N, C-alpha and C positions, 0 to 999 in steps of 0.2 A: 511238643511245645504247648499245645492247647491244654494238655493235662497238667503240665507244670504251672501254666498261667492260672488254672483253676485252683490249684493248691496255693499259689501265691496270693490269690485274692483272700483265701481263708487266712493265710498268714497275716496279711495286711490288716484285716478286720480284727484279728486277735491281738496283733502287736499294739494297737492303740490302747489296749487295756492290760495286757500281760507284761508290758515292759517294766523291768525293775527300776525304781526311782532312785536317783543318786542322793547320798547323804552329805555330799561335799559342801553344798552351799546352804545347808539348813541354818536359818537365822533364829536366834533365840527371841523370845517375846512375841511369837506369832499366835499364841494361844487365843488371843481375842479375835483374830480374824478368821480362824478356821471355821467358826460357826457362820460367818457371813457367806462363805462360798458353798456350804453344804446345801444340797438340794438336787432336783432333777433338771437336766439340760436336754434340750431337743435341737437337732440341727441336721446339716447335710454334709456328706462326705464325698470328696472327689479324689480319684486315683489317677496317677500319671506315671508313665515311664520317664526316666531321666536319661539324657544323653543318647539319642535325641529326645527332646521334650515331646511327649505324645500322650494325649488323653485316653485313658482306658475306660473309665466309668465316671459318671457325674451325677450329683444330686441324689445319692443314696441316703434314704431317710435313716437317722440314727438317734437313739436316746441313750444318754449317759447319766448315771446317778453318782453323785459325789457324796461320800460319807466321811464322817470324822473318824480318823484312825487314832490320833492323839492330839494333844493341844497344839502341835506344830506340823502335823501331817494329815494327809487326806487319803481316802481310798476311792477307787473308781469301780463302778459295777454296771454291767449290761446284761439284762435278762432276755432269754429267748431270741438271741441275735440271729437274724437270717439275712443273707444278701442274695441278690439275683444276678447271675452271670449268663448273658445270652438267653434270657428268659428261663433259665434253669435255677430254681431256688437252692441255696446252699445253707443249711442250718449250721450255725456255729455253737449254739447253746448258751449257757449262763457263763459270763466272764467277769472276774473280780480281781482287782489289784489293790494291795494295802500298802500303807506307810510311804506315801510319796510326799516329801517335805515341801513346804511352801516358802517362797522368797518374795518379799515385798519390794516393789519398785514403783514408787509414786502411788498411783491409784490401782496398779496392777498387782496381781498375785501370780508369780511365775513358778513353773516347775519344769525340770528337765531330767533326762535319764538316758543311760546307754546300757546295752546288753549284747552278749554274743550267745546265739541260740542255735541248737541243732534241730532243724525242722524238716518237714517232708521234702521241701525243695532244696535242702542242703544247709550248710553253715551260713548263718545270717548275722551281720553286724547291724544292730538296730539302734537308732537314736530317736528320742522323743523330746519335743519341747512344746510347752503349752502356756497359755496366759488366760487369766480370768480378769475381766475388767468390768466391774459392776455386774450387770446381768448377762454379759457376753462371755463366751468361751471360744478359744481358738487353739487348735492342735496342728502340729506338723510332725509327721512320722516319716522317717527315711529308712529304707531297708536296702542293704548291700548284700546281694546273694553271691556266695562263692567268690569272695575277693574281687567283686566288680563285674562278674559275668552278666549280672542284671541289677539295675538300680531302679527302685520304685519310690515315689513320693506320694504321701497321703495328706490331704488337707481337709480339716474339719472345722466348721463354724456352727455355733449354736447359741442358744440363749436360755437363761434360767426360767423355769416354768413357775407359775404362781401357785400351783396346787389346785386351782379351780378348773383346769382344762378338762374338756370332755374326753371320755374314754370310748365314745361311740365312733365306729368306723364302718359306715354303711354306704352302699350306693343306693340313693333314693330314686333316681330316674336315669334311664339309659335309652337314648333314642338316636335316630339318624334322620337328617334332612336330605333324603335322596329318593328319586323316583323309582329306583329298583327295589325298594323295600315294600314287600307285599303285606307283611304284618310286623308292626313295631316290636322291639324287644320286650320280653317278659322276664321279670326278675323272679326266679323260682326259689323255693324254700331251701334247696340244697346249695344255694349260692352259685347256681348256674344262671346264665342269661342267654336266652335263645330268641332268635328272630327268623323271619321267613322272607326270602327274596323272590322276586318275580322270575318266572321261567326263562325270561329273555336275558337275565343277568349274566354277564360274561365274567371270566376270571379277572380281567382288568378292572371291571366294575367293583368286584369284591375286594380287590387290593387297594382301592382308593376310598373305601368307606371311612368317614370321620365321625366317630360317636360324640354326641353331646351328653356329658355326664354331670349329674347333680349328686353331691356326696354330703355326708354329715358336716355340720358347721365346723370350719377351721381344720377339718381333716385334710389329708393330701391323698392323691391317687396317682398311681404309676401303672401304665403309661398315662400321660395327661389327657384331659378332655380336649377334643378338637384336633387330635393328631391322627393322621391316617394309619390304619392297621390292615394287615393282610388276612382277610377272612375267606380266601379262596380255598378250594380243595378240602372243605370241612375242617380247616384249621381252627384250633382253640387258642384264643388270645387270653392270657391271664392278666387280670387287673388286681392290684393290691391297694387297699385303702388303709392308711395309717391314721389312727385317731389323733386328736389334738394333743393328748398327753403322751402319745407314743406307746401306751401300754397295750393297745389293741391293733392287730393287723388282720384285716379280713381279705381273703382271696376270693375273687370271682372268676369263673371260667366262662368266657363269652364265645359263642359260635353261632353260625347260621344254622337254624333248625332244619334237620332233615325232614323231608316231606313224608307224610303218611298217606298221600294220595296214591291210589292204584287203579287208575281209570284208563280205558281205551277211549280216546276222544275222536278218533277218525280211523276208518277202515275202508280202503278203496282198492279197486283193481284198475290201475291206470291204463288207459288206451287199449283195453282188451275188447275186441269186437264181439266176443261171445256173451259178454255181460249185458243183459237187457236193462237191469236196474241196479245201481250201485248199492252196496250193503247199508242196512239200517241198524243202528244200535238201539235195541229195545230195552225197556225198563227192567225186564227179567234177566238182563245180562246175556241175552242171545243176540247174535248178529246174523241177519238173514239177507239174502240177496237173490235176484232172479237172473236166470240165464236164458239164452235163446234156444229154441227147439233144435237149431242146427248144431249145437254144441255136442261134440263127441266125448266119449269117456277119456280119450287122451287129452282133449282140451281141458277137461275138468281136473285132470291130474296135474296140470301144469300151471294152474292159477297162482299168481304171485301177488300177495297183498302188500300194500304200503300202509303201515300202521303208525298212527301218532298216539302217544300215551303220556301219562303223567311225568312231569319233569324229574329226571334222574331215577325214575323207576326202571325196573327190568321186566322183560317179557320173554316168554318161551311158548312156542317157537318164535324166532326173531322175525322182525319185519323184513320183507324182501326175499323171503325163502318160499319156494314153491310148495304147495300143499295139495293133497288129493281130496277133491270134493265130489268125486264120481260116486255113483251108486248110492246116493243119499247119505254119504258119510258125513259125520259131524267132526269138526276139528276143534279141539279145546286149546284155548290160549290162557296162560296164567300170567297175571301182572302182579309184581311184588313191589311195594312202595320203597322209596329210598331208605327209610329207616327200618325196613324189614318187619314192621308191625302189622301190615295189612296185605293180604293177597286176595285177588279176585279172579274168578274163572269165567271166561266168556266162551259160549258154545256157538260156533260158526257153521252155517250150512246153507245149502240151496233151498229156498222156500217154495220156489215156483219155476216152472219152465214156461217161458213166454214166447209165443210165436213171433217171428220177425216178419210181420206183415207189412209189405211195402206197396201193395196195391189193395184197395178196398173200395167197392162201390155198393152202396145200399139204396141209392136212387131216392132218398128221402128229402134231399134238398129241392127247393122249388124248381120246377122245370122251366125252360125257356118258353115264353108265351107264344101262341100261334097268332099270326097276323090275320086280320079280318079281310085283307086284300088278297084274293086268290091269284091275282096276276103277279104278286111279289114272289119271285123265285129265290129270294135270299133268306127270308125269315118267316116262312109260313108253316113250317112243320114242327111238331113237338120234339124237344131234345132234352135229355137229362143232363144235369151238371156232373162233372165238369165238361163244358162244351169243347174245351181245347184238347180233351183226351178221348171223349166218347163221341161216336158218330153212328149214323144209320143211313139207309137208302131212302129216307123219307123225302129228300130233295128230288130224287128221281120220280117218286110217286107224285110230288107236286107238279112235276113236268107233265105227267099223265093227266093231272087234273086241269092244267092250264091249256094244254095243246091237243089232248086226245080224248077229251070228253069223259074222262074217268070221274065218277061221282062217289065212289066208295070211301071207306076209311083209309087212313094211313097204314102202312105195313108195320110201323112201330108206334105203340101207344102207351100211355101211362096207365098202370093197373093199381087199383086201390081196393083193399089193403094189400100189403106185401106179405112176405114170409113171416110166420110166427108173430103176426100182429103189427109188423112194421108199417110205416105210413104208405110207402109206394113200392111197386115192383115195375118191371118192364114187360109189356105184352108184345110179342112178335107174332104176326099172322101172315100166312101166305095168301096173297090176293090174286084173283084171276084177271089178267090183263089181255087175254086172247080176244081178238076181234076188234081191238081198238086200232084206229087208223087215222091218218091225216091225208086227205086228198087221195084216198085209195091206196096209199103206199103203206105197207106194213112195217113199222119200226118198233112197235112195242113188243116186249117178250110175252110168251104165253102165260107165264106166271111170274110174280114178283114176290119172293119170300121176304118176310120180316127179318131184318138183320140189325144186330147191335154189335159194335166192334170198337176196339181201341184204334185210334187213328183219325182219318178224315175222309169225307166224301167229296170228291172233286167233280162237279157236274160239267158236262160238255155236250151240247146238242149234236155236234159233229161226231163225237165219239159214240153217241147213242145210235148211230146208223149201222153199227155192227155188233155182233155178239161180244167180240173181244173188247171192243170199246166200252160197251156197257159194263162188263165185268171189271175193266180197268179203272172205273171211277172210284172203286173202293180202295183207299190207301191204308192198308192194314199195318198197325204197329205203333208202339210208343217206346220212347227211350227206356232202356232197362240196364241199370248199372249194378244189379245184383244177380247172383245165380239163383234162379227159381228152384224151389224144392217141392212145394205142394200147391195144388190148385183146388180151391174150395168154393162151394156155393150151394144154392137151392134152386129148384125148378119144378115145374109141373108141365105136362105135355098132353095135348089132345090132337090126335091125328084127324085130318080131313078125309072126306069120302070120295071126292071127285079128283082122281089122280090124273094129271095132264102131262103129256110128254111134249114139251116145246123145244126139244134139243136141236132140231134142225136150224141152221143159221137163218136169221132174219136179215132182210135187206131190201133195198129199193127195187132191185131187179130180180134177185133170186130168192128162193125160199118158199116154204109152204104158204098157202093162203091161210088166213086165220081159221077158217072152218075146217081145214085139213089137219090141224094139230089134234092128235088123238086125245079123247077124254074118257073118263070112267074106266080107266085101266085097272086091273086087279092088284097093282102094286100097293104095298103098304108104305105110307109116308113115315119118316122118322125125323127127329130133330137133331141139331148139331150144336154142341158146345165144345170148343177146342181152344187151347192156348199153345202158341208156337213161339219159341225163341229162335231168332235168326240173326245172322251176322250182317252188319252194314258197314259201309265205308264213309258215308256222310249222312247228314240229317234228313236228306230227301229220299233216301233209299227206303223201300217198302215192299210188302207183298200185296197182291190184289186177288180178285176173284179168279183170275186165270191160273195162278200158281200157288195159292194158299196150301193146297194139299200135296204139293210136290215135295216129296220126302228129301230130295237132294238139297232143298233150301233149309231144312230143319237142323238145328243144333240140339234142341230139347223140345219135347212137346207133351201135352197131357190131353187126352180125348175122353170126354165123359161117355161111359158105356163101351169104350174101346171100339172094336170093329163092328159091334152091334149097334152103336150109337144110342139114341134116346127113343124109347118106345112110349106108347100111351101109358099114363100113370093113373088113369081112371079118376081124374080130378084131385088126386092127392099130391101134396108137396113131397119131393124127394130131395135129399141132401147128398152131396158128393165131396169126397176128399181124395184127390188123385195125386200120386207122386209124379213128378216130371220124368219122362223116359229120355235117356241119353240116346241121341241119334248120331250126332257128330261130335267133334272134339271141342270142348269148352275151354277158352283161354281168357282169363280175367283181364288180360292186357288189351283185348280187342273190344270193339264196340258192337252192341247188340240192341235189337228192338224186340218187344214182346207183343204179339198179336193175340188178343182175346176176341174170339168171334162166336156169336150166338146167332143161330139161324133156325127159322121155323120149318124149313125143308132142307134136309142134309144134302140133296142133290140140286139145290137151287142154282148152283153155278152152271149146271147143264140145263137150266130152265125146266127141271122136272120137279113135280111136287103136287100135293093135294090141296085143292082150294079149301081155305079156312083151317088148315092145320095151324095150331096155336101153341107157342112156347112162351111160358112166363118164367122169367129169371129174376133172382134177387141175391143179395149178400155175396157178391162175387169178390174173392180175395185170393191173393198170391202170397205165399210164404217163401222167403228167400234167405240168402246168407251173403 
């Protein structure tokens, strides 16, 4: 049916000029009027079905030339005739009909005709009647196909041209008043008109675009200006401009311009814990990112990037597909622009392995000041920041100062400068507290080692009456929500020479007298730096001096020097990097604390150590995952 309709349109447009004109009503004496109707006519043609009445096409631009065939008849001519059906141009060619007689009726010149024709659509009975009244012309053409199987009516109205009409048929300006237009249309030399839309434009937006068109003076354009057209899906909309004199028809092909952009605008690994720093798009078209030291080869083989790139461009490999970035591999991404004219290659790789450091103490922040009031047992000892994480036994030393006549230094002090030229470090020294007493009762330990630890020191006079109570004042541990991997830092150690054994329990009734604790023993003192991960059930759980070294409490641990601990460094700084040793079963669903303990005498929990043994520590850090 569509094919027959197509041929029928061709028939209709040709019938208006190929129809044989009847001689029956030729009136003599018309020779004077033929010259009055000769000329070019320009008008519009409408096509309808009949029975039922249904419009098929409307306002098709049409130019007709009327020539003199004889003193009483005219000829009709149409050059380069083209019609458009469903946006499809149908060229008819040059059409001419001769010797159609005129009939005068008042001010009108009438002509009629009938014909039976064998055409592509079948046998057709065609009737034509027309009238020229002054400058105006009207035609009605009726086509009866195959004895009434299809009836079509064509109506044409036009006017005589002056001869001064312009033959120009140009689009002078083509624009849109719309926020989705990124770049207004450009009229190109090849009669294409292209424009660029925003990346956010939807198909519905592109289907509703209404162009504002400026054309040559008195020319006509189809489709008309201000009528919405569908530019979605890279569709090409054809606009035809017909000149005022009808001799020129210019066709323009209008479409949204395909983008030549081929850029990656965003490259991220979403919610991936092994990525330390998200990728950076560099000017040289490399994309680099940093990963944590805890990342394994399998982790790096499973990285899935989310990529944003130029509108309607294509990318390979695609976004959302896992790539292998292990072993310093480079992954190449190729972006091709929508119009296919531009391709860009991006080289993506790991630029740096970054430690996942979740604990770091460099002691350079200003320390808590020491009170001038020696009787103040709350804030008289030096403390590095953060005071809510780091503690020492200096409060116990302050008790010795205020109640037992101790006049020496604190066991923990600020050391300046620190490691590698840093501002501060922590100095831990073992002090001799042997012989101190209150009213003849020995409560003070033989030695008090300098201690720095994560956690808090909870002083109690009553607890200080026993060895266990004294050791229980150290509440080791801070909350730890990561699995520790490496323990790092710097230290230097100088052993003391007067080794004292104060291991026998002290108390008000039992215990050695101060002078009975052995001194100047041949033992060699060593320092202690240890990190212990242990499980807790609530925030108050902790380890202390009584059970810090109890392996059954350990889940993971790292001991500087291992079983040999820390020996004298002859005044030189040493650095350490120790992996955490697995002792028990680690379960990320459980709660843990991490105790970092630095002590100037490794056996200080047994009150054994050398007077003036000194441990200086700095740059303590823990790497985890």
